[in-house]
One Martini backbone bead per residue (centre of mass of N, CA, C, O) as a GRO file, in nm:
protein
   96
    1UNK     BB    1   1.052  -0.321  -2.187
    2UNK     BB    2   0.715  -0.256  -2.218
    3UNK     BB    3   0.485  -0.059  -2.077
    4UNK     BB    4   0.151  -0.037  -1.961
    5UNK     BB    5   0.010   0.264  -1.875
    6UNK     BB    6  -0.319   0.164  -1.848
    7UNK     BB    7  -0.224  -0.057  -1.632
    8UNK     BB    8  -0.245  -0.134  -1.309
    9UNK     BB    9  -0.040  -0.373  -1.282
   10UNK     BB   10   0.205  -0.226  -1.384
   11UNK     BB   11   0.216  -0.023  -1.143
   12UNK     BB   12   0.215  -0.221  -0.915
   13UNK     BB   13   0.480  -0.374  -0.988
   14UNK     BB   14   0.656  -0.123  -0.993
   15UNK     BB   15   0.607  -0.044  -0.698
   16UNK     BB   16   0.718  -0.299  -0.570
   17UNK     BB   17   1.002  -0.286  -0.693
   18UNK     BB   18   1.081   0.003  -0.592
   19UNK     BB   19   1.047  -0.063  -0.294
   20UNK     BB   20   1.264  -0.287  -0.284
   21UNK     BB   21   1.479  -0.045  -0.367
   22UNK     BB   22   1.399   0.220  -0.201
   23UNK     BB   23   1.207   0.393  -0.409
   24UNK     BB   24   0.972   0.580  -0.282
   25UNK     BB   25   0.861   0.786  -0.485
   26UNK     BB   26   0.818   0.585  -0.718
   27UNK     BB   27   0.637   0.392  -0.563
   28UNK     BB   28   0.410   0.583  -0.489
   29UNK     BB   29   0.331   0.665  -0.774
   30UNK     BB   30   0.266   0.382  -0.882
   31UNK     BB   31   0.053   0.299  -0.671
   32UNK     BB   32  -0.140   0.537  -0.716
   33UNK     BB   33  -0.188   0.479  -1.016
   34UNK     BB   34  -0.312   0.204  -0.984
   35UNK     BB   35  -0.556   0.307  -0.818
   36UNK     BB   36  -0.661   0.508  -1.028
   37UNK     BB   37  -0.717   0.299  -1.256
   38UNK     BB   38  -0.773   0.033  -1.036
   39UNK     BB   39  -0.876  -0.032  -0.720
   40UNK     BB   40  -0.949  -0.337  -0.739
   41UNK     BB   41  -0.698  -0.462  -0.875
   42UNK     BB   42  -0.495  -0.266  -0.675
   43UNK     BB   43  -0.550  -0.315  -0.364
   44UNK     BB   44  -0.254  -0.402  -0.266
   45UNK     BB   45  -0.126  -0.118  -0.264
   46UNK     BB   46  -0.199  -0.053   0.032
   47UNK     BB   47   0.015  -0.232   0.162
   48UNK     BB   48   0.264  -0.087   0.033
   49UNK     BB   49   0.199   0.192   0.143
   50UNK     BB   50   0.218   0.112   0.436
   51UNK     BB   51   0.514   0.037   0.426
   52UNK     BB   52   0.620   0.307   0.336
   53UNK     BB   53   0.510   0.475   0.576
   54UNK     BB   54   0.653   0.314   0.797
   55UNK     BB   55   0.943   0.384   0.700
   56UNK     BB   56   0.857   0.703   0.762
   57UNK     BB   57   0.687   0.717   1.031
   58UNK     BB   58   0.371   0.703   0.912
   59UNK     BB   59   0.146   0.543   1.091
   60UNK     BB   60  -0.135   0.648   1.024
   61UNK     BB   61  -0.119   0.609   0.717
   62UNK     BB   62  -0.059   0.311   0.728
   63UNK     BB   63  -0.319   0.227   0.876
   64UNK     BB   64  -0.514   0.346   0.667
   65UNK     BB   65  -0.434   0.158   0.434
   66UNK     BB   66  -0.519  -0.102   0.576
   67UNK     BB   67  -0.814  -0.026   0.614
   68UNK     BB   68  -0.884  -0.006   0.317
   69UNK     BB   69  -0.815  -0.293   0.244
   70UNK     BB   70  -1.007  -0.435   0.452
   71UNK     BB   71  -1.270  -0.312   0.337
   72UNK     BB   72  -1.224  -0.445   0.046
   73UNK     BB   73  -1.089  -0.730   0.203
   74UNK     BB   74  -1.223  -0.900   0.457
   75UNK     BB   75  -1.159  -1.216   0.341
   76UNK     BB   76  -0.873  -1.221   0.354
   77UNK     BB   77  -0.615  -1.425   0.453
   78UNK     BB   78  -0.450  -1.156   0.579
   79UNK     BB   79  -0.641  -1.002   0.775
   80UNK     BB   80  -0.550  -1.068   1.067
   81UNK     BB   81  -0.260  -0.961   1.034
   82UNK     BB   82  -0.342  -0.669   0.939
   83UNK     BB   83  -0.501  -0.591   1.192
   84UNK     BB   84  -0.259  -0.612   1.380
   85UNK     BB   85  -0.084  -0.406   1.230
   86UNK     BB   86  -0.270  -0.169   1.260
   87UNK     BB   87  -0.265  -0.161   1.569
   88UNK     BB   88   0.039  -0.120   1.592
   89UNK     BB   89   0.052   0.148   1.437
   90UNK     BB   90  -0.143   0.306   1.622
   91UNK     BB   91   0.041   0.272   1.877
   92UNK     BB   92   0.287   0.442   1.731
   93UNK     BB   93   0.148   0.693   1.748
   94UNK     BB   94   0.209   1.015   1.787
   95UNK     BB   95   0.146   1.254   1.986
   96UNK     BB   96   0.037   1.605   1.946
   0.00000   0.00000   0.00000
């Protein structure tokens, strides 16, 4: 199967799949590329980046990704759940 390199959804779905395989570096690259190509089409990449950062115990960055998603999609059906998740991640942030 040939991927379309200039299509945000191609990179979004590749990022989701590689994250599911716990290939974190590849997932991060693909998700960031999806956002670079079209941040509106690939807005859900922020949710997956949040998951990736949370797996790495980078809770502030994970919460920041959720905040970006929620700012772009305030009326999303998953918004209440993601707001709660953002608060949970911020509570887990280690003091410096």
